C-alpha positions in Angstrom: -8.2 28.5 -16.5 -9.6 24.9 -16.4 -11.1 24.0 -13.5 -10.8 20.4 -11.8 -12.8 18.8 -9.5 -12.1 17.8 -6.2 -10.4 14.4 -6.0 -9.8 13.9 -9.8 -6.1 13.5 -10.7 -5.0 13.5 -14.2 -1.4 12.3 -15.1 0.8 14.5 -17.3 -0.9 13.0 -20.4 -4.2 14.3 -19.1 -5.7 11.1 -18.5 -7.5 10.1 -15.3 -5.1 8.1 -12.9 -6.3 5.4 -10.5 -5.2 5.8 -7.0 -5.2 2.6 -5.0 -5.9 3.2 -0.9 -2.7 2.7 1.2 -3.4 0.5 4.7 -2.4 1.3 7.5 0.0 -1.4 9.4 -2.9 -2.2 12.0 -5.0 -2.7 9.2 -3.0 -5.4 7.2 -2.0 -7.2 10.2 -5.7 -7.5 11.7 -6.4 -8.6 8.1 -3.5 -11.2 7.7 -3.6 -12.3 11.2 0.0 -11.5 11.7 1.7 -9.1 14.3 2.2 -5.3 13.6 5.9 -5.7 14.8 6.8 -8.3 12.4 4.8 -6.6 9.7 7.2 -3.5 10.6 9.9 -5.6 10.5 9.9 -7.0 7.3 8.8 -4.0 5.8 12.4 -2.4 7.2 14.3 -5.5 5.8 12.6 -4.8 2.2 10.7 -8.3 2.5 7.0 -7.3 2.4 6.0 -4.6 -0.4 5.5 -1.0 1.9 5.8 2.8 1.7 7.1 4.6 4.5 5.4 8.0 5.0 7.7 10.1 7.9 7.4 7.2 10.3 4.4 5.4 9.3 4.2 2.4 7.6 1.8 2.2 4.7 0.8 -0.8 2.1 -1.0 -1.3 -1.3 -3.6 -4.2 -0.6 -3.0 -5.5 -4.0 0.7 -5.5 -3.0 0.3 -7.2 -0.2 -2.1 -10.0 -1.9 0.3 -10.4 -4.6 2.9 -11.1 -1.8 0.9 -13.3 0.3 -0.1 -15.4 -2.4 3.5 -15.9 -3.5 4.4 -16.5 -0.1 1.5 -19.1 -0.1 2.0 -21.0 -3.4 6.0 -21.3 -2.1 
């Protein structure tokens, strides 16, 4: 039986998988200077990329950056 190191994640093909950290709404709201209430509303409506973990919304920085850049370019 092969031992796995702590924090090591592998896909079904046994290749390492990069897991991007998820940020909470407080961190995203502070970073982009928007209200948490607006952020939650946009997440509920599907206007902003988000993942709901239980009662909490989580955001991938790369997805939020792409979303913000698309809003600025429009």
